[in-house]
BAPA-143418 format. One record per atom (N, C-alpha, C, CB): x, y, z; atom name. Coordinates in steps of 0.001 Angstrom, whole numbers, plus 500000, padded with zeros to 6 digits. Glycine has a CB too. Layout:
<gufis>
GUFI      xx      yy      zz  atom
GUFI       X       Y       Z    CA
...
</gufis>
This chain:
<gufis>
GUFI      xx      yy      zz  atom
GUFI  285412  133832  215647     N
GUFI  286397  134350  214738    CA
GUFI  286034  133911  213336     C
GUFI  287808  133886  215123    CB
GUFI  286252  134802  212388     N
GUFI  286038  134515  210966    CA
GUFI  287402  134305  210335     C
GUFI  285247  135673  210244    CB
GUFI  287554  133220  209605     N
GUFI  288822  132923  208945    CA
GUFI  288566  132623  207471     C
GUFI  289540  131728  209634    CB
GUFI  289584  132859  206660     N
GUFI  289457  132585  205239    CA
GUFI  290841  132366  204651     C
GUFI  288724  133738  204514    CB
GUFI  290863  131733  203520     N
GUFI  292070  131559  202739    CA
GUFI  291662  131502  201289     C
GUFI  292855  130286  203161    CB
GUFI  292553  131912  200428     N
GUFI  292223  131875  199016    CA
GUFI  293466  131899  198159     C
GUFI  291326  133029  198655    CB
GUFI  293298  131404  196945     N
GUFI  294379  131379  195964    CA
GUFI  293854  131920  194655     C
GUFI  294948  129947  195780    CB
GUFI  294670  132695  193991     N
GUFI  294329  133189  192650    CA
GUFI  294935  132223  191653     C
GUFI  294849  134663  192411    CB
GUFI  294103  131346  191170     N
GUFI  294557  130170  190437    CA
GUFI  294529  129047  191460     C
GUFI  296012  130369  189783    CB
GUFI  294525  127829  191015     N
GUFI  294430  126751  191990    CA
GUFI  295305  125587  191552     C
GUFI  292966  126295  192168    CB
GUFI  296598  125574  191911     N
GUFI  297228  126501  192858    CA
GUFI  297624  127817  192213     C
GUFI  298446  125861  193475    CB
GUFI  297951  128769  193093     N
GUFI  298393  130082  192665    CA
GUFI  298795  130895  193877     C
GUFI  297296  130801  191864    CB
GUFI  299109  132176  193667     N
GUFI  299435  133034  194807    CA
GUFI  298296  132969  195826     C
GUFI  299683  134507  194347    CB
GUFI  298657  132737  197085     N
GUFI  297635  132487  198098    CA
GUFI  297874  133328  199345     C
GUFI  297603  131007  198466    CB
GUFI  296809  133490  200127     N
GUFI  296882  134251  201371    CA
GUFI  295855  133707  202354     C
GUFI  296648  135765  201114    CB
GUFI  296048  134091  203615     N
GUFI  295154  133697  204695    CA
GUFI  294779  134940  205484     C
GUFI  295812  132626  205616    CB
GUFI  293576  134923  206055     N
GUFI  293130  136061  206851    CA
GUFI  292231  135610  207989     C
GUFI  292398  137071  205974    CB
GUFI  292195  136437  209042     N
GUFI  291362  136124  210205    CA
GUFI  290927  137407  210888     C
GUFI  292118  135214  211199    CB
GUFI  289683  137404  211347     N
GUFI  289134  138490  212150    CA
GUFI  288671  137869  213464     C
GUFI  287950  139240  211404    CB
GUFI  289260  138325  214566     N
GUFI  288901  137800  215878    CA
GUFI  288040  138847  216576     C
GUFI  290177  137447  216727    CB
GUFI  286864  138412  217044     N
GUFI  285951  139347  217690    CA
GUFI  285302  138700  218902     C
GUFI  284880  139829  216703    CB
GUFI  284694  139536  219731     N
GUFI  283936  139047  220883    CA
GUFI  282608  138490  220383     C
GUFI  283708  140183  221939    CB
GUFI  281889  137756  221225     N
GUFI  280581  137238  220797    CA
GUFI  279601  138334  220360     C
GUFI  279962  136440  221923    CB
GUFI  279763  139556  220883     N
GUFI  278855  140632  220469    CA
GUFI  279377  141431  219280     C
GUFI  278610  141568  221627    CB
GUFI  280475  140969  218666     N
GUFI  280937  141564  217423    CA
GUFI  282036  142597  217520     C
GUFI  279823  142167  216768    CB
GUFI  282536  142889  218730     N
GUFI  283639  143849  218859    CA
GUFI  284921  143203  218334     C
GUFI  283817  144309  220349    CB
GUFI  285531  143829  217321     N
GUFI  286747  143271  216726    CA
GUFI  287922  143480  217677     C
GUFI  287040  143924  215343    CB
GUFI  288569  142378  218021     N
GUFI  289725  142408  218913    CA
GUFI  291039  142402  218153     C
GUFI  289681  141234  219857    CB
GUFI  291019  141836  216947     N
GUFI  292242  141769  216172    CA
GUFI  291989  141220  214782     C
GUFI  293268  140924  216883    CB
GUFI  292894  141547  213888     N
GUFI  292847  141049  212517    CA
GUFI  294256  140614  212132     C
GUFI  292294  142139  211524    CB
GUFI  294336  139646  211265     N
GUFI  295629  139178  210774    CA
GUFI  295467  138706  209342     C
GUFI  296196  138043  211670    CB
GUFI  296493  138939  208551     N
GUFI  296501  138453  207170    CA
GUFI  297945  138242  206755     C
GUFI  295777  139451  206202    CB
GUFI  298154  137249  205908     N
GUFI  299498  137002  205405    CA
GUFI  299446  136311  204060     C
GUFI  300298  136166  206396    CB
GUFI  300367  136690  203204     N
GUFI  300561  135976  201945    CA
GUFI  301307  134695  202291     C
GUFI  301351  136849  200875    CB
GUFI  300943  133589  201662     N
GUFI  301554  132301  202018    CA
GUFI  302263  131646  200834     C
GUFI  300494  131355  202562    CB
GUFI  302516  132405  199772     N
GUFI  303181  131841  198607    CA
GUFI  302186  131147  197698     C
GUFI  304269  130867  199033    CB
GUFI  302650  130167  196961     N
GUFI  301786  129431  196035    CA
GUFI  301154  128259  196785     C
GUFI  302590  128928  194784    CB
GUFI  299839  128173  196707     N
GUFI  299116  127101  197392    CA
GUFI  297770  126901  196715     C
GUFI  298930  127422  198906    CB
GUFI  297089  125826  197077     N
GUFI  295723  125597  196605    CA
GUFI  294758  126352  197523     C
GUFI  295384  124062  196569    CB
GUFI  293524  126471  197070     N
GUFI  292493  127100  197908    CA
GUFI  292329  126364  199225     C
GUFI  291155  127144  197169    CB
GUFI  292302  125034  199199     N
GUFI  292085  124276  200423    CA
GUFI  293234  124448  201417     C
GUFI  291903  122807  200096    CB
GUFI  294461  124435  200922     N
GUFI  295616  124678  201799    CA
GUFI  295507  126080  202402     C
GUFI  296963  124519  201012    CB
GUFI  295139  127063  201587     N
GUFI  295000  128436  202077    CA
GUFI  293903  128532  203143     C
GUFI  294688  129390  200910    CB
GUFI  292812  127788  202972     N
GUFI  291741  127791  203974    CA
GUFI  292261  127268  205318     C
GUFI  290544  126932  203491    CB
GUFI  293034  126192  205284     N
GUFI  293614  125675  206530    CA
GUFI  294590  126676  207141     C
GUFI  294328  124337  206274    CB
GUFI  295370  127337  206292     N
GUFI  296327  128329  206812    CA
GUFI  295582  129489  207463     C
GUFI  297248  128853  205678    CB
GUFI  294412  129862  206916     N
GUFI  293588  130891  207547    CA
GUFI  293103  130447  208916     C
GUFI  292397  131236  206660    CB
GUFI  292677  129196  209015     N
GUFI  292243  128644  210293    CA
GUFI  293384  128685  211308     C
GUFI  291737  127202  210112    CB
GUFI  294563  128229  210911     N
GUFI  295708  128213  211821    CA
GUFI  296124  129623  212236     C
GUFI  296885  127498  211170    CB
GUFI  296091  130551  211289     N
GUFI  296423  131946  211593    CA
GUFI  295451  132507  212631     C
GUFI  296393  132808  210306    CB
GUFI  294167  132271  212426     N
GUFI  293167  132767  213363    CA
GUFI  293313  132159  214746     C
GUFI  291789  132490  212835    CB
GUFI  293563  130856  214805     N
GUFI  293722  130196  216105    CA
GUFI  294941  130725  216856     C
GUFI  293844  128680  215920    CB
GUFI  296013  130957  216116     N
GUFI  297228  131509  216722    CA
GUFI  296948  132885  217340     C
GUFI  298358  131615  215669    CB
GUFI  296244  133714  216617     N
GUFI  295952  135067  217111    CA
GUFI  294916  135055  218234     C
GUFI  295459  135949  215966    CB
GUFI  293935  134158  218165     N
GUFI  292957  134044  219250    CA
GUFI  293653  133623  220539     C
GUFI  291845  133032  218883    CB
GUFI  294572  132672  220425     N
GUFI  295335  132212  221589    CA
GUFI  296175  133364  222154     C
GUFI  296248  131009  221208    CB
GUFI  296824  134127  221273     N
GUFI  297647  135256  221717    CA
GUFI  296815  136324  222429     C
GUFI  298373  135876  220526    CB
GUFI  295549  136435  222055     N
GUFI  294652  137402  222696    CA
GUFI  294058  136859  224001     C
GUFI  293526  137784  221736    CB
GUFI  294381  135620  224333     N
GUFI  293935  135045  225594    CA
GUFI  292624  134300  225542     C
GUFI  293827  136098  226585    CB
GUFI  292143  133976  224359     N
GUFI  290864  133259  224248    CA
GUFI  290983  131857  224835     C
GUFI  290408  133180  222774    CB
GUFI  289965  131435  225566     N
GUFI  289924  130073  226091    CA
GUFI  288916  129216  225328     C
GUFI  289578  130090  227581    CB
GUFI  288023  129876  224591     N
GUFI  287100  129157  223716    CA
GUFI  286929  129964  222442     C
GUFI  285723  128909  224414    CB
GUFI  286584  129258  221370     N
GUFI  286518  129920  220076    CA
GUFI  285437  129277  219211     C
GUFI  287884  129860  219366    CB
GUFI  284706  130144  218522     N
GUFI  283771  129699  217494    CA
GUFI  284379  130133  216170     C
GUFI  282309  130297  217704    CB
GUFI  284722  129160  215345     N
GUFI  285352  129434  214057    CA
GUFI  284277  129436  212978     C
GUFI  286462  128384  213736    CB
GUFI  284275  130493  212189     N
GUFI  283365  130607  211054    CA
GUFI  284215  130787  209809     C
GUFI  282352  131796  211235    CB
GUFI  284008  129928  208828     N
GUFI  284738  130053  207565    CA
GUFI  283773  129823  206409     C
GUFI  285927  129047  207501    CB
GUFI  284283  129923  205193     N
GUFI  283420  129660  204047    CA
GUFI  283871  128406  203288     C
GUFI  283406  130872  203105    CB
GUFI  284574  127530  203996     N
GUFI  285013  126266  203403    CA
GUFI  284303  125109  204095     C
GUFI  286555  126104  203511    CB
GUFI  283290  124575  203422     N
GUFI  282573  123426  203980    CA
GUFI  283520  122248  204156     C
GUFI  281389  123030  203077    CB
GUFI  284460  122076  203210     N
GUFI  285406  120969  203286    CA
GUFI  286212  121030  204581     C
GUFI  286345  120985  202077    CB
GUFI  286814  122173  204865     N
GUFI  287641  122299  206069    CA
GUFI  286789  122102  207320     C
GUFI  288342  123679  206108    CB
GUFI  285625  122733  207377     N
GUFI  284764  122599  208555    CA
GUFI  284386  121136  208781     C
GUFI  283492  123461  208397    CB
GUFI  284028  120434  207721     N
GUFI  283608  119036  207876    CA
GUFI  284790  118121  208186     C
GUFI  282901  118554  206609    CB
GUFI  285962  118417  207642     N
GUFI  287143  117615  207987    CA
GUFI  287516  117808  209458     C
GUFI  288337  117992  207080    CB
GUFI  287503  119045  209931     N
GUFI  287869  119315  211323    CA
GUFI  286844  118703  212274     C
GUFI  287983  120834  211569    CB
GUFI  285579  118726  211893     N
GUFI  284533  118136  212728    CA
GUFI  284482  116612  212637     C
GUFI  283195  118705  212339    CB
GUFI  285251  116027  211714     N
GUFI  285308  114580  211592    CA
GUFI  284276  113965  210659     C
GUFI  285155  113986  212918    CB
GUFI  283497  114792  209973     N
GUFI  282481  114266  209056    CA
GUFI  283092  113788  207737     C
GUFI  281425  115332  208778    CB
GUFI  284209  114411  207337     N
GUFI  284909  114014  206109    CA
GUFI  286315  113550  206478     C
GUFI  284962  115195  205076    CB
GUFI  286793  112534  205775     N
GUFI  288171  112091  205935    CA
GUFI  289103  113037  205181     C
GUFI  288344  110635  205433    CB
GUFI  290334  113129  205644     N
GUFI  291356  113918  204963    CA
GUFI  292173  112950  204118     C
GUFI  292268  114711  205985    CB
GUFI  292018  113047  202791     N
GUFI  292671  112098  201900    CA
GUFI  293910  112678  201222     C
GUFI  291696  111632  200853    CB
GUFI  293902  113981  200942     N
GUFI  295011  114576  200197    CA
GUFI  296243  114713  201087     C
GUFI  294607  115950  199632    CB
GUFI  297405  114249  200617     N
GUFI  298611  114284  201454    CA
GUFI  299019  115700  201915     C
GUFI  299756  113662  200694    CB
GUFI  298771  116714  201086     N
GUFI  299131  118087  201483    CA
GUFI  298253  118597  202620     C
GUFI  299018  119033  200285    CB
GUFI  297075  118020  202762     N
GUFI  296121  118490  203763    CA
GUFI  296324  117821  205119     C
GUFI  294707  118247  203283    CB
GUFI  296875  116623  205136     N
GUFI  296970  115864  206388    CA
GUFI  297751  116601  207476     C
GUFI  297622  114524  206124    CB
GUFI  298937  117158  207181     N
GUFI  299649  117859  208262    CA
GUFI  298926  119132  208715     C
GUFI  301060  118212  207808    CB
GUFI  298239  119807  207806     N
GUFI  297491  121010  208179    CA
GUFI  296295  120646  209054     C
GUFI  297019  121770  206921    CB
GUFI  295620  119554  208712     N
GUFI  294496  119070  209508    CA
GUFI  294973  118705  210916     C
GUFI  293827  117849  208824    CB
GUFI  296094  117985  210996     N
GUFI  296643  117599  212305    CA
GUFI  297024  118832  213122     C
GUFI  297874  116683  212127    CB
GUFI  297627  119822  212468     N
GUFI  298011  121057  213172    CA
GUFI  296778  121810  213664     C
GUFI  298849  121968  212249    CB
GUFI  295713  121809  212867     N
GUFI  294476  122491  213274    CA
GUFI  293863  121804  214492     C
GUFI  293458  122518  212109    CB
GUFI  293818  120469  214484     N
GUFI  293261  119748  215628    CA
GUFI  294101  119985  216878     C
GUFI  293174  118246  215326    CB
GUFI  295413  120002  216722     N
GUFI  296296  120260  217862    CA
GUFI  296063  121667  218405     C
GUFI  297775  120080  217457    CB
GUFI  295947  122652  217516     N
GUFI  295711  124029  217951    CA
GUFI  294356  124154  218637     C
GUFI  295791  124993  216757    CB
GUFI  293332  123509  218091     N
GUFI  291994  123563  218698    CA
GUFI  291972  122879  220057     C
GUFI  290961  122914  217774    CB
GUFI  292793  121855  220219     N
GUFI  292856  121125  221480    CA
GUFI  293316  122020  222633     C
GUFI  293791  119932  221345    CB
GUFI  293999  123116  222302     N
GUFI  294462  124052  223324    CA
GUFI  293369  124948  223876     C
GUFI  295549  124900  222769    CB
GUFI  292166  124871  223319     N
GUFI  291041  125676  223793    CA
GUFI  290122  124804  224650     C
GUFI  290257  126296  222596    CB
GUFI  289503  125416  225660     N
GUFI  288580  124677  226520    CA
GUFI  287373  124189  225727     C
GUFI  288123  125552  227694    CB
GUFI  286866  125052  224856     N
GUFI  285733  124701  223993    CA
GUFI  285959  125324  222633     C
GUFI  284375  125178  224605    CB
GUFI  285501  124631  221603     N
GUFI  285599  125184  220253    CA
GUFI  284500  124598  219384     C
GUFI  286990  124901  219636    CB
GUFI  284202  125324  218323     N
GUFI  283302  124832  217282    CA
GUFI  283755  125448  215969     C
GUFI  281796  125183  217594    CB
GUFI  283376  124799  214886     N
GUFI  283701  125325  213560    CA
GUFI  282509  125050  212648     C
GUFI  285022  124680  212986    CB
GUFI  282174  126042  211830     N
GUFI  281083  125876  210869    CA
GUFI  281370  126734  209650     C
GUFI  279710  126255  211501    CB
GUFI  280779  126327  208553     N
GUFI  280952  127095  207314    CA
GUFI  279688  127894  207022     C
GUFI  281288  126159  206123    CB
GUFI  279895  129031  206391     N
GUFI  278808  129925  205986    CA
GUFI  279064  130344  204541     C
GUFI  278705  131182  206937    CB
GUFI  278067  130886  203860     N
GUFI  278314  131419  202517    CA
GUFI  279362  132541  202562     C
GUFI  276996  131943  201896    CB
GUFI  280112  132684  201477     N
GUFI  281196  133673  201410    CA
GUFI  280737  135072  201816     C
GUFI  281771  133716  200005    CB
GUFI  279526  135458  201455     N
GUFI  279023  136796  201779    CA
GUFI  278953  137032  203288     C
GUFI  277643  136999  201162    CB
GUFI  278814  135969  204053     N
GUFI  278762  136097  205506    CA
GUFI  280149  136026  206143     C
GUFI  277876  135015  206088    CB
GUFI  281167  135989  205312     N
GUFI  282551  135920  205789    CA
GUFI  283375  137044  205156     C
GUFI  283178  134533  205463    CB
GUFI  282713  138162  204898     N
GUFI  283305  139242  204098    CA
GUFI  284550  139852  204717     C
GUFI  282292  140320  203883    CB
GUFI  284594  139998  206031     N
GUFI  285751  140629  206675    CA
GUFI  287027  139839  206458     C
GUFI  285501  140788  208160    CB
GUFI  286979  138540  206696     N
GUFI  288156  137697  206505    CA
GUFI  288520  137605  205021     C
GUFI  287908  136290  207083    CB
GUFI  287503  137528  204160     N
GUFI  287736  137483  202714    CA
GUFI  288453  138747  202236     C
GUFI  286402  137313  201961    CB
GUFI  288054  139888  202767     N
GUFI  288702  141162  202383    CA
GUFI  290171  141171  202796     C
GUFI  287967  142366  203029    CB
GUFI  290483  140616  203969     N
GUFI  291880  140565  204416    CA
GUFI  292721  139679  203494     C
GUFI  291961  140046  205865    CB
GUFI  292148  138565  203051     N
GUFI  292855  137694  202109    CA
GUFI  293180  138462  200830     C
GUFI  292010  136437  201784    CB
GUFI  292193  139161  200292     N
GUFI  292415  139911  199056    CA
GUFI  293413  141059  199242     C
GUFI  291093  140460  198540    CB
GUFI  293391  141711  200382     N
GUFI  294375  142769  200650    CA
GUFI  295788  142187  200670     C
GUFI  294067  143475  201997    CB
GUFI  295960  141028  201327     N
GUFI  297274  140392  201383    CA
GUFI  297732  139957  199993     C
GUFI  297243  139187  202329    CB
GUFI  296818  139447  199183     N
GUFI  297168  139057  197817    CA
GUFI  297541  140268  196980     C
GUFI  296011  138306  197163    CB
GUFI  296765  141340  197089     N
GUFI  297051  142547  196317    CA
GUFI  298401  143154  196700     C
GUFI  295940  143575  196519    CB
GUFI  298754  143094  197978     N
GUFI  300010  143666  198468    CA
GUFI  301222  142874  197977     C
GUFI  300005  143715  199996    CB
GUFI  301022  141622  197602     N
GUFI  302145  140774  197192    CA
GUFI  302083  140367  195725     C
GUFI  302187  139538  198050    CB
GUFI  301303  141126  194935     N
GUFI  301244  140758  193512    CA
GUFI  301953  141783  192653     C
GUFI  299793  140613  193052    CB
</gufis>
């Protein structure tokens, strides 16, 4: 699954998006939502949580998460500590949600390789501006 979050301004109007697909690329579902005013990092976590919620609803037992936030990927993988107070509850919620899957992984890629989720974020922002 590809997930993304973004804010116009930091903080500013923010949204989250997710594209859930099979390993061979068949899109099973998409989700996007405006989340009010937030920072980019908070929006990235909200994108992760949105995607996990929808993957679970689709019956996934394992998930490969791809995002364009190295910070979120490294925090979830345990390579970086979560220091910001606004991020701690989102990080805990992400770990709890991931714990519900038999297997999971998360990695970051350049934004160009996350275009589908990025487009959903921008659509949600445009719809609420």
